[in-house]
C-alpha positions as CSV (number, residue, x, y, z in Angstrom):
1,M,21.6,-39.5,7.7
2,A,18.7,-37.1,8.5
3,H,21.1,-34.2,8.1
4,V,22.0,-35.4,4.6
5,R,18.4,-35.8,3.6
6,Q,17.6,-32.3,4.9
7,R,20.5,-30.8,2.8
8,L,19.4,-32.7,-0.2
9,A,15.8,-31.5,0.2
10,T,17.1,-27.9,0.6
11,G,19.2,-28.2,-2.5
12,I,16.3,-29.5,-4.6
13,A,14.1,-26.7,-3.3
14,V,16.7,-24.1,-4.2
15,L,17.1,-25.6,-7.7
16,G,13.3,-25.6,-8.1
17,L,13.0,-22.0,-7.0
18,C,15.8,-21.0,-9.4
19,G,14.1,-22.7,-12.3
20,A,10.8,-21.1,-11.5
21,L,12.3,-17.6,-11.2
22,S,14.2,-17.9,-14.5
23,G,10.8,-18.0,-16.2
24,C,10.2,-14.5,-14.9
25,V,13.2,-13.0,-16.6
26,P,12.1,-10.2,-19.0
27,Q,12.7,-11.5,-22.6
28,G,13.5,-9.2,-25.4
29,L,14.0,-6.0,-23.4
30,A,17.0,-3.9,-24.1
31,F,17.9,-2.2,-20.9
32,K,20.2,0.6,-22.3
33,V,20.1,4.3,-22.0
34,D,18.7,6.0,-25.1
35,D,20.0,9.6,-25.1
36,R,18.9,10.6,-28.6
37,L,16.3,13.0,-27.3
38,T,17.1,15.9,-25.0
39,F,14.7,18.5,-23.6
40,Q,15.6,22.1,-24.1
41,S,12.7,23.4,-22.1
42,P,11.3,23.3,-19.6
43,E,14.1,22.1,-17.4
44,D,13.2,19.0,-15.4
45,R,11.1,20.0,-12.3
46,A,11.0,23.7,-13.3
47,T,8.1,25.9,-12.4
48,V,6.3,27.3,-15.5
49,K,3.2,29.3,-16.4
50,L,0.6,28.4,-19.0
51,P,0.9,28.1,-21.9
52,V,3.9,25.8,-21.5
53,T,6.2,25.1,-24.4
54,L,7.9,21.7,-24.6
55,D,11.0,22.0,-26.8
56,W,13.4,19.1,-27.5
57,D,16.2,18.0,-29.9
58,I,16.5,14.6,-31.4
59,R,19.5,13.0,-33.1
60,D,19.9,9.8,-35.1
61,F,16.2,9.8,-35.9
62,E,14.6,11.0,-39.2
63,I,11.4,12.9,-38.7
64,T,8.7,11.8,-41.2
65,E,5.0,12.4,-41.7
66,P,2.5,9.8,-40.4
67,G,1.4,7.3,-43.0
68,G,3.5,5.6,-45.6
69,E,5.9,2.7,-45.2
70,P,7.7,2.4,-41.8
71,R,11.5,2.7,-42.1
72,K,14.1,1.9,-39.4
73,G,15.1,5.1,-37.5
74,A,12.3,7.2,-39.0
75,G,9.0,8.4,-37.7
76,Y,7.4,11.1,-35.6
77,F,6.5,11.8,-32.0
78,A,3.7,11.1,-29.5
79,V,3.6,13.3,-26.4
80,F,1.7,11.9,-23.4
81,V,0.8,14.5,-20.8
82,D,0.1,13.0,-17.3
83,S,-0.5,9.6,-18.8
84,S,1.5,6.6,-19.8
85,P,2.2,5.5,-23.4
86,M,1.2,2.2,-24.9
87,P,3.6,-0.7,-24.7
88,P,6.5,-1.1,-27.2
89,G,5.4,-2.4,-30.6
90,K,1.7,-1.4,-30.1
91,P,0.0,1.1,-32.3
92,L,-1.4,4.4,-31.0
93,S,-4.9,3.0,-31.4
94,W,-4.0,0.6,-28.6
95,I,-4.9,3.5,-26.2
96,A,-8.6,3.1,-27.1
97,S,-8.6,-0.7,-27.3
98,K,-10.7,-1.1,-24.1
99,D,-12.9,1.9,-24.7
100,N,-16.3,0.7,-26.1
101,S,-17.2,4.3,-26.9
102,C,-14.3,4.5,-29.4
103,R,-15.1,2.5,-32.5
104,K,-12.6,2.0,-35.2
105,S,-15.4,2.0,-37.8
106,D,-16.1,5.6,-36.7
107,G,-12.5,6.6,-37.2
108,C,-11.7,6.5,-33.5
109,P,-9.3,7.2,-32.0
110,D,-8.9,10.4,-33.8
111,E,-7.1,13.6,-32.9
112,E,-10.0,14.9,-30.8
113,Y,-10.1,11.6,-28.8
114,L,-6.4,11.7,-28.2
115,L,-6.3,15.4,-27.2
116,A,-9.0,14.8,-24.6
117,R,-6.6,12.4,-23.0
118,G,-3.6,14.6,-23.1
119,I,-2.0,12.8,-26.1
120,Y,-0.5,14.8,-28.9
121,T,1.2,13.7,-32.1
122,T,3.6,15.9,-33.9
123,T,6.4,16.0,-36.5
124,D,7.8,19.2,-34.8
125,T,10.3,19.3,-31.9
126,E,8.2,21.8,-30.1
127,L,4.7,21.6,-28.6
128,V,2.8,24.4,-27.0
129,I,0.3,23.2,-24.3
130,E,-2.4,25.8,-23.7
131,Q,-4.2,24.1,-20.8
132,L,-3.7,21.4,-18.3
133,P,-6.1,19.9,-15.8
134,R,-6.1,21.7,-12.4
135,S,-5.2,20.0,-9.2
136,L,-8.2,19.3,-6.9
137,D,-6.2,20.3,-3.9
138,E,-5.1,23.9,-4.1
139,D,-2.4,23.5,-1.5
140,R,-0.8,20.6,-3.4
141,R,1.9,21.3,-5.8
142,E,0.6,21.1,-9.4
143,R,3.1,18.7,-10.9
144,H,2.7,17.5,-14.5
145,R,4.8,15.2,-16.6
146,A,5.3,14.9,-20.4
147,T,6.5,11.7,-21.9
148,I,7.7,11.6,-25.5
149,I,7.9,8.3,-27.4
150,L,8.9,7.6,-31.0
151,L,6.3,6.3,-33.5
152,D,7.0,4.8,-36.9
153,A,5.1,6.0,-40.0
154,S,2.3,3.6,-39.2
155,G,1.8,5.0,-35.7
156,T,3.4,2.0,-33.9
157,R,5.7,2.7,-30.9
158,I,9.3,2.2,-31.8
159,G,11.2,0.4,-29.0
160,E,11.0,0.9,-25.3
161,S,12.5,4.4,-25.1
162,A,10.5,7.1,-23.4
163,F,11.8,10.6,-22.7
164,E,10.2,12.4,-19.7
165,V,10.2,15.8,-18.2
166,A,8.4,16.9,-15.1
167,F,7.3,20.5,-14.4
168,D,5.2,22.4,-11.9
169,V,2.5,24.9,-13.0
170,D,2.3,28.2,-11.3
171,R,-1.3,29.4,-11.7
172,E,-0.9,32.7,-9.8
173,A,-0.8,34.7,-12.9
174,T,-2.6,32.3,-15.2
175,P,-6.2,33.1,-16.1
């Protein structure tokens, strides 16, 4: 009889655990490969010199200017260098949401604020980066990463897709 009670208790515990864990299942996330954007340069993990040119192609996406009415499958790009983008569905202004020095009433975040944080917006499929922060450790490989996300006309992140390329900077011949 004790054996039956122990099995019953174990079964109830397992059911309870399954119920609790099912609440942790990500809802609304579409785990699929988005291959609309491909980098032409630099190659992933390539060694480059400054200035570095990021060059990419995009398909099934209409490039439009910021502002105006958002449309499905249309917008522009945000490039994050050595930082992470905002969550899906959040506007670019979300980046400054916890920064008390950046007040919306002053027009912040503006281009200067974003550039200081390695964030670029563009309607081009090429971006030249003149400078990158130097590594504190000269013996350490100076690896950087660029992440491109899609924004709708209002500056809100479209979906979960993020396209990333990593590259090393060779500063030997760089002033």
